[in-house]
C-alpha positions as a Markdown table, in Angstrom:
| # | Residue | x | y | z |
|---|---|---|---|---|
| 1 | Met | 95.7 | 106.7 | 123.3 |
| 2 | Ala | 95.1 | 102.8 | 124.0 |
| 3 | Tyr | 91.8 | 101.1 | 124.0 |
| 4 | Ala | 92.1 | 100.4 | 127.8 |
| 5 | Asp | 93.0 | 104.0 | 129.0 |
| 6 | Leu | 89.7 | 105.0 | 127.5 |
| 7 | Glu | 86.4 | 105.9 | 129.4 |
| 8 | Val | 83.6 | 103.8 | 128.5 |
| 9 | Pro | 81.3 | 106.1 | 125.9 |
| 10 | Asp | 78.2 | 107.4 | 128.1 |
| 11 | Arg | 74.5 | 107.2 | 126.2 |
| 12 | Ala | 74.5 | 110.8 | 126.4 |
| 13 | Asp | 77.2 | 111.1 | 124.1 |
| 14 | His | 75.8 | 112.1 | 120.5 |
| 15 | Leu | 78.0 | 109.5 | 119.1 |
| 16 | Trp | 76.6 | 106.7 | 121.5 |
| 17 | Arg | 73.2 | 107.8 | 121.9 |
| 18 | Tyr | 71.3 | 104.9 | 120.0 |
| 19 | Thr | 73.5 | 101.7 | 119.8 |
| 20 | Pro | 75.5 | 102.1 | 123.1 |
| 21 | Trp | 78.9 | 100.5 | 123.2 |
| 22 | His | 78.6 | 97.4 | 125.3 |
| 23 | Arg | 75.8 | 96.8 | 122.4 |
| 24 | Ile | 77.9 | 96.4 | 119.6 |
| 25 | His | 81.1 | 95.6 | 121.5 |
| 26 | Pro | 81.9 | 91.8 | 120.6 |
| 27 | Gly | 81.9 | 90.5 | 124.1 |
| 28 | Gly | 80.0 | 90.6 | 127.3 |
| 29 | Asp | 83.2 | 92.6 | 129.5 |
| 30 | Leu | 84.0 | 95.4 | 127.2 |
| 31 | Ala | 87.7 | 95.6 | 129.0 |
| 32 | Ile | 88.1 | 92.5 | 127.1 |
| 33 | Val | 90.1 | 93.0 | 123.4 |
| 34 | Pro | 89.5 | 89.4 | 121.4 |
| 35 | Lys | 91.3 | 88.1 | 119.6 |
| 36 | Ala | 90.5 | 88.6 | 115.6 |
| 37 | Glu | 90.8 | 86.6 | 112.1 |
| 38 | Gly | 92.1 | 88.8 | 109.8 |
| 39 | Ala | 89.3 | 90.0 | 106.8 |
| 40 | Val | 90.2 | 88.4 | 103.5 |
| 41 | Ile | 90.8 | 91.1 | 101.1 |
| 42 | Ser | 91.6 | 91.3 | 97.5 |
| 43 | Leu | 91.6 | 94.3 | 95.3 |
| 44 | Ser | 90.4 | 94.2 | 90.9 |
| 45 | Ser | 88.5 | 96.0 | 88.7 |
| 46 | Leu | 84.6 | 96.2 | 88.8 |
| 47 | Asp | 84.6 | 94.0 | 85.8 |
| 48 | Gly | 87.6 | 91.8 | 86.1 |
| 49 | Ser | 89.1 | 92.3 | 82.6 |
| 50 | Thr | 92.0 | 94.2 | 83.7 |
| 51 | Glu | 94.0 | 94.9 | 86.4 |
| 52 | Pro | 93.7 | 98.5 | 88.7 |
| 53 | Ala | 96.4 | 100.2 | 87.5 |
| 54 | Gly | 98.2 | 102.3 | 89.7 |
| 55 | Val | 96.4 | 100.6 | 92.6 |
| 56 | Ser | 97.4 | 98.3 | 95.3 |
| 57 | Leu | 97.7 | 96.8 | 98.4 |
| 58 | Val | 100.3 | 96.5 | 100.6 |
| 59 | Ala | 101.4 | 96.2 | 104.7 |
| 60 | Ala | 101.0 | 99.1 | 106.7 |
| 61 | Thr | 105.0 | 100.8 | 107.8 |
| 62 | Ala | 105.3 | 103.1 | 110.6 |
| 63 | Glu | 105.6 | 105.8 | 108.5 |
| 64 | Asp | 101.9 | 105.3 | 106.7 |
| 65 | Ile | 100.5 | 105.0 | 110.2 |
| 66 | Glu | 101.7 | 108.1 | 111.6 |
| 67 | Arg | 101.1 | 109.8 | 108.4 |
| 68 | Leu | 97.4 | 108.4 | 107.5 |
| 69 | Ala | 96.1 | 107.0 | 110.9 |
| 70 | Ile | 95.6 | 110.7 | 111.8 |
| 71 | Asn | 93.0 | 111.1 | 114.0 |
| 72 | Gly | 90.5 | 109.1 | 116.5 |
| 73 | Lys | 93.2 | 108.9 | 118.8 |
| 74 | Glu | 91.2 | 109.2 | 121.8 |
| 75 | Asp | 88.1 | 107.2 | 120.0 |
| 76 | Val | 86.8 | 104.0 | 121.6 |
| 77 | Ser | 85.9 | 102.2 | 118.0 |
| 78 | Thr | 88.4 | 103.2 | 116.4 |
| 79 | Gln | 91.4 | 102.0 | 119.0 |
| 80 | Phe | 89.3 | 98.9 | 119.6 |
| 81 | Ile | 89.2 | 97.6 | 115.9 |
| 82 | Asp | 93.0 | 99.3 | 115.9 |
| 83 | Glu | 94.1 | 96.5 | 118.3 |
| 84 | Leu | 92.3 | 93.5 | 116.4 |
| 85 | Ser | 94.0 | 94.1 | 113.4 |
| 86 | Asp | 97.2 | 95.0 | 111.7 |
| 87 | Ala | 97.1 | 97.9 | 109.3 |
| 88 | Ile | 96.7 | 97.6 | 105.5 |
| 89 | Val | 97.7 | 100.7 | 102.5 |
| 90 | Leu | 95.4 | 100.8 | 99.9 |
| 91 | Arg | 97.8 | 103.1 | 97.6 |
| 92 | Val | 96.7 | 105.1 | 94.8 |
| 93 | Glu | 99.5 | 106.5 | 92.9 |
| 94 | Arg | 99.9 | 110.1 | 92.0 |
| 95 | Lys | 97.8 | 110.8 | 88.6 |
| 96 | Ala | 96.6 | 107.2 | 88.8 |
| 97 | Arg | 93.5 | 106.5 | 86.1 |
| 98 | Pro | 92.2 | 103.1 | 86.2 |
| 99 | Ser | 90.3 | 102.5 | 83.2 |
| 100 | Gln | 87.4 | 100.5 | 84.8 |
| 101 | Pro | 86.2 | 101.4 | 88.9 |
| 102 | Val | 87.8 | 99.4 | 91.5 |
| 103 | Leu | 86.5 | 96.9 | 93.1 |
| 104 | Leu | 88.0 | 95.9 | 96.7 |
| 105 | Asp | 86.3 | 93.1 | 98.3 |
| 106 | Ile | 86.5 | 92.6 | 102.6 |
| 107 | Glu | 85.4 | 89.2 | 103.4 |
| 108 | Cys | 84.7 | 88.7 | 107.2 |
| 109 | Asn | 84.3 | 85.6 | 108.9 |
| 110 | Gly | 84.7 | 83.7 | 112.0 |
| 111 | Pro | 83.6 | 84.8 | 115.5 |
| 112 | Val | 85.0 | 87.9 | 114.9 |
| 113 | Ser | 87.2 | 89.3 | 112.2 |
| 114 | Ala | 89.0 | 93.1 | 111.7 |
| 115 | Ile | 90.5 | 95.1 | 109.1 |
| 116 | His | 92.6 | 98.0 | 109.5 |
| 117 | Leu | 92.5 | 99.9 | 106.2 |
| 118 | Leu | 94.5 | 103.0 | 105.9 |
| 119 | Leu | 93.6 | 105.0 | 102.7 |
| 120 | Asp | 96.4 | 106.8 | 100.4 |
| 121 | Phe | 95.2 | 108.5 | 97.4 |
| 122 | Gly | 97.6 | 110.2 | 95.7 |
| 123 | Glu | 97.2 | 113.7 | 94.2 |
| 124 | Leu | 95.5 | 114.4 | 91.1 |
| 125 | Ser | 94.1 | 110.9 | 90.6 |
| 126 | Glu | 91.0 | 110.0 | 89.5 |
| 127 | Ile | 89.6 | 106.8 | 90.6 |
| 128 | Glu | 85.9 | 105.0 | 91.3 |
| 129 | Leu | 86.7 | 102.5 | 94.4 |
| 130 | Ile | 84.1 | 100.4 | 95.7 |
| 131 | Thr | 84.2 | 98.5 | 98.7 |
| 132 | Arg | 82.0 | 96.0 | 99.6 |
| 133 | Ile | 82.1 | 94.6 | 103.2 |
| 134 | Ser | 80.8 | 90.7 | 103.0 |
| 135 | Gly | 80.8 | 87.5 | 104.6 |
| 136 | Asp | 79.1 | 85.8 | 108.2 |
| 137 | Ala | 81.2 | 86.5 | 110.8 |
| 138 | Ala | 79.5 | 86.7 | 114.1 |
| 139 | Trp | 81.2 | 90.3 | 114.3 |
| 140 | Ala | 83.1 | 92.4 | 112.1 |
| 141 | Gly | 85.1 | 95.6 | 112.7 |
| 142 | Val | 86.1 | 97.9 | 109.8 |
| 143 | Leu | 88.5 | 100.6 | 109.9 |
| 144 | Arg | 89.1 | 103.2 | 107.3 |
| 145 | Gln | 91.7 | 105.7 | 107.7 |
| 146 | Gly | 93.6 | 108.0 | 105.5 |
| 147 | Ile | 93.8 | 111.1 | 103.1 |
| 148 | Phe | 92.4 | 111.7 | 99.5 |
| 149 | Gly | 95.5 | 113.7 | 98.3 |
| 150 | Gln | 95.4 | 116.7 | 96.4 |
| 151 | Ala | 93.1 | 118.1 | 93.1 |
| 152 | Cys | 92.2 | 114.4 | 93.3 |
| 153 | Asn | 88.8 | 113.2 | 92.1 |
| 154 | Val | 87.1 | 110.5 | 93.8 |
| 155 | Asn | 84.2 | 108.1 | 94.2 |
| 156 | Asp | 84.1 | 106.2 | 97.7 |
| 157 | Ile | 81.1 | 103.7 | 98.1 |
| 158 | Val | 81.3 | 101.0 | 100.3 |
| 159 | Ile | 78.6 | 98.7 | 100.4 |
| 160 | Asn | 77.7 | 96.3 | 103.5 |
| 161 | Gln | 77.1 | 93.1 | 102.2 |
| 162 | Met | 77.2 | 90.8 | 105.7 |
| 163 | Gly | 75.1 | 88.2 | 106.8 |
| 164 | Glu | 73.4 | 88.0 | 110.3 |
| 165 | Gly | 76.5 | 89.2 | 112.2 |
| 166 | Arg | 77.2 | 92.4 | 113.8 |
| 167 | Leu | 79.3 | 95.5 | 111.7 |
| 168 | Leu | 81.0 | 98.1 | 113.4 |
| 169 | Arg | 82.1 | 100.6 | 111.0 |
| 170 | Thr | 84.5 | 103.2 | 111.5 |
| 171 | Asp | 86.0 | 106.1 | 109.0 |
| 172 | Gly | 87.9 | 109.0 | 109.7 |
| 173 | Ile | 89.2 | 110.5 | 106.5 |
| 174 | His | 90.9 | 114.1 | 105.5 |
| 175 | Leu | 90.6 | 115.7 | 102.8 |
| 176 | Ala | 93.7 | 118.1 | 100.9 |
| 177 | Arg | 93.5 | 121.0 | 99.1 |
| 178 | Asp | 91.3 | 121.0 | 96.2 |
| 179 | Ala | 90.0 | 117.4 | 96.9 |
| 180 | Gln | 87.3 | 116.5 | 94.8 |
| 181 | Val | 85.3 | 113.5 | 96.9 |
| 182 | Lys | 81.7 | 111.7 | 96.5 |
| 183 | Val | 81.1 | 109.3 | 99.5 |
| 184 | Gly | 78.6 | 106.8 | 99.4 |
| 185 | Thr | 77.4 | 104.2 | 101.7 |
| 186 | Ile | 75.0 | 101.2 | 100.7 |
| 187 | Ser | 73.9 | 98.7 | 103.9 |
| 188 | Ser | 71.4 | 96.0 | 103.7 |
| 189 | Gly | 73.6 | 93.7 | 105.5 |
| 190 | Ala | 74.2 | 92.6 | 109.1 |
| 191 | Thr | 71.5 | 92.3 | 112.0 |
| 192 | Arg | 73.1 | 95.1 | 113.7 |
| 193 | Cys | 75.3 | 97.8 | 112.1 |
| 194 | Lys | 77.0 | 100.8 | 114.1 |
| 195 | Ala | 78.9 | 103.5 | 111.7 |
| 196 | Asp | 80.8 | 106.4 | 112.5 |
| 197 | Leu | 82.1 | 108.4 | 109.4 |
| 198 | Arg | 83.8 | 111.5 | 109.8 |
| 199 | Tyr | 85.4 | 113.5 | 107.2 |
| 200 | Thr | 87.6 | 116.7 | 108.2 |
| 201 | Leu | 87.7 | 119.6 | 105.4 |
| 202 | Asp | 91.1 | 121.2 | 106.8 |
| 203 | Ser | 92.7 | 122.4 | 103.4 |
| 204 | Ile | 90.9 | 125.2 | 100.9 |
| 205 | Gly | 89.1 | 124.1 | 98.4 |
| 206 | Ala | 88.0 | 120.8 | 99.2 |
| 207 | Ser | 84.9 | 119.7 | 98.9 |
| 208 | Leu | 82.9 | 116.5 | 99.6 |
| 209 | Lys | 79.5 | 114.8 | 98.8 |
| 210 | Val | 78.2 | 111.8 | 101.0 |
| 211 | Asn | 75.0 | 109.5 | 99.7 |
| 212 | Gly | 73.4 | 107.2 | 101.7 |
| 213 | Ser | 71.1 | 104.5 | 100.6 |
| 214 | Ile | 70.0 | 102.5 | 103.7 |
| 215 | Leu | 67.5 | 99.5 | 102.9 |
| 216 | Thr | 66.6 | 97.6 | 106.3 |
| 217 | Ala | 64.2 | 95.1 | 107.1 |
| 218 | Asp | 62.9 | 92.3 | 109.7 |
| 219 | Gly | 64.6 | 93.2 | 113.3 |
| 220 | Gln | 67.6 | 94.8 | 111.6 |
| 221 | His | 69.0 | 97.8 | 113.6 |
| 222 | Asn | 71.1 | 100.4 | 111.5 |
| 223 | Asp | 72.9 | 103.2 | 112.9 |
| 224 | His | 75.1 | 105.6 | 110.9 |
| 225 | His | 76.4 | 109.2 | 112.3 |
| 226 | Val | 77.9 | 111.2 | 109.8 |
| 227 | Glu | 80.6 | 114.2 | 111.4 |
| 228 | Ile | 81.9 | 117.1 | 108.7 |
| 229 | Leu | 84.3 | 119.0 | 109.7 |
| 230 | His | 84.7 | 122.1 | 108.2 |
| 231 | Ile | 88.2 | 123.7 | 108.9 |
| 232 | Ala | 89.3 | 125.6 | 106.1 |
| 233 | Pro | 88.0 | 128.9 | 104.1 |
| 234 | His | 86.0 | 127.6 | 100.9 |
| 235 | Thr | 85.1 | 124.4 | 101.2 |
| 236 | Phe | 81.6 | 122.9 | 100.6 |
| 237 | Ser | 79.9 | 119.3 | 101.5 |
| 238 | Arg | 76.5 | 118.2 | 100.8 |
| 239 | Leu | 75.3 | 114.8 | 103.2 |
| 240 | Asn | 72.4 | 113.6 | 101.2 |
| 241 | Trp | 70.6 | 109.8 | 103.3 |
| 242 | His | 67.7 | 107.9 | 102.5 |
| 243 | Ala | 66.7 | 105.1 | 104.4 |
| 244 | Ala | 63.6 | 102.6 | 104.0 |
| 245 | Cys | 62.5 | 100.7 | 106.7 |
| 246 | Ala | 60.8 | 97.7 | 106.2 |
| 247 | Gly | 59.1 | 94.6 | 109.0 |
| 248 | Lys | 60.2 | 95.6 | 112.4 |
| 249 | Ser | 63.8 | 97.2 | 111.5 |
| 250 | Arg | 65.1 | 100.2 | 113.2 |
| 251 | Thr | 67.1 | 103.1 | 111.1 |
| 252 | Ile | 68.8 | 105.9 | 112.4 |
| 253 | Gly | 70.9 | 109.0 | 111.4 |
| 254 | Thr | 72.6 | 111.2 | 112.8 |
| 255 | Gly | 74.5 | 114.2 | 111.3 |
| 256 | Met | 76.8 | 116.9 | 112.6 |
| 257 | Leu | 78.1 | 119.7 | 110.6 |
| 258 | Arg | 81.0 | 121.7 | 112.3 |
| 259 | Ile | 82.1 | 125.2 | 110.7 |
| 260 | Glu | 85.3 | 126.3 | 113.1 |
| 261 | Asn | 86.1 | 129.4 | 113.5 |
| 262 | Gly | 88.3 | 130.2 | 110.2 |
| 263 | Ala | 86.4 | 128.6 | 107.7 |
| 264 | Lys | 85.4 | 131.6 | 106.0 |
| 265 | Gly | 83.3 | 130.7 | 102.8 |
| 266 | Ala | 82.0 | 127.2 | 104.1 |
| 267 | Asp | 79.2 | 126.3 | 102.4 |
| 268 | Ala | 77.3 | 123.0 | 104.1 |
| 269 | Ala | 73.7 | 121.4 | 104.2 |
| 270 | Gln | 72.6 | 118.0 | 105.4 |
| 271 | Leu | 68.9 | 116.3 | 104.4 |
| 272 | Phe | 68.0 | 113.3 | 105.7 |
| 273 | His | 64.8 | 110.9 | 104.3 |
| 274 | Asn | 63.1 | 107.9 | 105.8 |
| 275 | Leu | 60.4 | 105.9 | 104.0 |
| 276 | Leu | 58.5 | 103.9 | 106.3 |
| 277 | Leu | 57.3 | 100.3 | 104.9 |
| 278 | Ser | 55.4 | 99.0 | 107.7 |
| 279 | Lys | 53.5 | 100.3 | 111.2 |
| 280 | Lys | 56.5 | 98.8 | 113.2 |
| 281 | Ala | 59.3 | 99.8 | 111.7 |
| 282 | Glu | 60.9 | 103.2 | 113.1 |
| 283 | Ala | 63.1 | 106.0 | 111.6 |
| 284 | Asp | 64.8 | 108.4 | 113.8 |
| 285 | Ser | 67.1 | 111.4 | 112.1 |
| 286 | Ile | 68.9 | 114.1 | 113.9 |
| 287 | Pro | 70.5 | 116.6 | 111.8 |
| 288 | Glu | 72.4 | 119.1 | 114.0 |
| 289 | Leu | 75.0 | 121.9 | 113.3 |
| 290 | Glu | 77.5 | 123.4 | 115.2 |
| 291 | Val | 78.5 | 126.9 | 113.2 |
| 292 | Ser | 81.5 | 129.1 | 115.0 |
| 293 | Glu | 82.1 | 131.5 | 111.9 |
| 294 | Asn | 79.8 | 133.9 | 110.9 |
| 295 | Asp | 81.4 | 134.4 | 107.3 |
| 296 | Val | 79.6 | 131.6 | 105.5 |
| 297 | Val | 78.0 | 130.7 | 102.3 |
| 298 | Gly | 74.8 | 129.1 | 103.7 |
| 299 | Cys | 74.5 | 126.5 | 106.3 |
| 300 | Gly | 71.3 | 124.3 | 106.0 |
| 301 | His | 69.9 | 121.0 | 107.4 |
| 302 | Gly | 66.4 | 119.0 | 107.5 |
| 303 | Thr | 64.8 | 116.1 | 107.8 |
| 304 | Ala | 61.5 | 114.3 | 106.6 |
| 305 | Asn | 59.5 | 110.7 | 107.6 |
| 306 | Gly | 56.6 | 109.4 | 105.7 |
| 307 | Pro | 55.5 | 106.1 | 104.3 |
| 308 | Val | 54.6 | 104.9 | 100.7 |
| 309 | Asp | 52.6 | 107.9 | 99.0 |
| 310 | Glu | 49.3 | 106.7 | 98.4 |
| 311 | Glu | 48.8 | 108.7 | 95.4 |
| 312 | Gln | 52.0 | 107.5 | 93.5 |
| 313 | Met | 50.7 | 103.8 | 94.3 |
| 314 | Phe | 47.4 | 104.6 | 93.2 |
| 315 | Tyr | 49.0 | 106.2 | 89.8 |
| 316 | Leu | 51.2 | 103.2 | 89.4 |
| 317 | Lys | 48.1 | 100.6 | 89.4 |
| 318 | Thr | 46.4 | 102.6 | 86.7 |
| 319 | Arg | 49.2 | 101.6 | 84.6 |
| 320 | Gly | 48.9 | 98.4 | 85.0 |
| 321 | Phe | 51.5 | 97.2 | 88.4 |
| 322 | Asn | 49.8 | 95.3 | 91.1 |
| 323 | Glu | 50.6 | 96.3 | 94.9 |
| 324 | Ala | 53.7 | 94.7 | 95.5 |
| 325 | Glu | 55.1 | 95.6 | 92.1 |
| 326 | Gly | 54.3 | 99.4 | 92.5 |
| 327 | Arg | 55.8 | 99.4 | 96.2 |
| 328 | Ser | 58.9 | 97.5 | 94.6 |
| 329 | Val | 59.1 | 100.6 | 92.5 |
| 330 | Leu | 58.5 | 103.4 | 94.5 |
| 331 | Ile | 61.1 | 102.2 | 97.3 |
| 332 | Ser | 63.7 | 101.5 | 94.2 |
| 333 | Ala | 62.8 | 105.3 | 92.8 |
| 334 | Phe | 63.4 | 106.8 | 96.9 |
| 335 | Leu | 66.8 | 104.5 | 97.4 |
| 336 | Asn | 68.1 | 105.4 | 93.5 |
| 337 | Ala | 67.5 | 109.1 | 94.7 |
| 338 | Thr | 70.8 | 108.9 | 96.1 |
| 339 | Leu | 72.3 | 105.9 | 94.4 |
| 340 | Ser | 72.3 | 107.4 | 91.2 |
| 341 | Ala | 74.6 | 110.4 | 92.4 |
| 342 | Met | 77.2 | 108.1 | 93.9 |
| 343 | Gly | 79.0 | 107.6 | 90.6 |
| 344 | Ser | 79.8 | 106.7 | 86.7 |
| 345 | Gln | 77.1 | 105.1 | 84.7 |
| 346 | Ala | 79.0 | 101.6 | 85.4 |
| 347 | Val | 79.0 | 102.6 | 88.9 |
| 348 | His | 75.3 | 102.9 | 89.1 |
| 349 | Asp | 74.6 | 99.9 | 87.2 |
| 350 | His | 76.0 | 97.8 | 89.3 |
| 351 | Leu | 74.7 | 99.1 | 92.6 |
| 352 | Leu | 71.5 | 99.2 | 90.9 |
| 353 | Glu | 72.0 | 95.3 | 90.6 |
| 354 | Ile | 72.5 | 95.2 | 94.3 |
| 355 | Leu | 69.7 | 97.0 | 95.0 |
| 356 | Ser | 67.5 | 95.2 | 93.2 |
| 357 | Glu | 68.7 | 92.0 | 94.8 |
| 358 | Asp | 68.1 | 93.5 | 98.0 |
| 359 | Leu | 64.5 | 94.5 | 97.6 |
| 360 | Asp | 63.5 | 90.8 | 95.9 |
| 361 | Ala | 64.6 | 89.7 | 99.2 |
| 362 | Ile | 62.0 | 91.6 | 101.4 |
| 363 | Ala | 59.5 | 91.7 | 98.7 |
């Protein structure tokens, strides 16, 4: 369904409760789809030493779009970004095993910038993919759709390092039989970020772990909605989300776990933790469950908010840390709890370096 045929989403909708569509739309007239510049995209190994074997970027064919752009046909953000940009396929060949983590750079510039990326991960592939979104666009839209293939082993990390513009990110990913996937989100960029991340486990044995490390400062508004749908039997998911909020910033994390009738043996849980670094910072977490199958291993959810632990700070001061150093250590440890679960040591070292730079910026 085309964007023009869709109704403006209501704020009563779980997805749009905290960031209504008119706040993230690039213009004042919601009926208008503006012209957009295509994002500059490049592919390399993380250390730049080798070409990522078995991984390529190609223009999408009609067959690619039909096969990989499965969901979101009645979703406003999906259809909006789709109309702004032509589709590109990130293709990972069957049994591909790049020797290094793969870095996909997406640079968004200009008044409006957008990219539609189709992910086609072949069966039995093993890959660590880091997607870095950067640039000074006033508004950027990033749409990712696709399939993680049968029995693949994937670490998929997305880093938001945008400038002061607004970012709309939408994911619609399906996991094939026995796919083992770790998904990571690191976000410290963009004045206003709205992300709708949807994962569907519609094949037996699919396993998904979603981790978030979110850092906001000044007046940033960072809103992530994560939806995990269990359709097939014996599927597994975990959602672990950590957000640290400084200044007058606000962060929102909403999680929806859906266990469909017939998803016997499903095992799902979600947990949100928020660290408030100032009295004016605000954090909201809303974990939700919808369980339509009674034969499940377990379903759970929880959330916790709090400031920096004074006892931990006191301990660090007794070990020679000053106030600023101790605070930085505690924030880093809090965000590293989910960061360390996103990939290999090489990936973790790279992400930790980025996190340290972001922490220095708000210190």
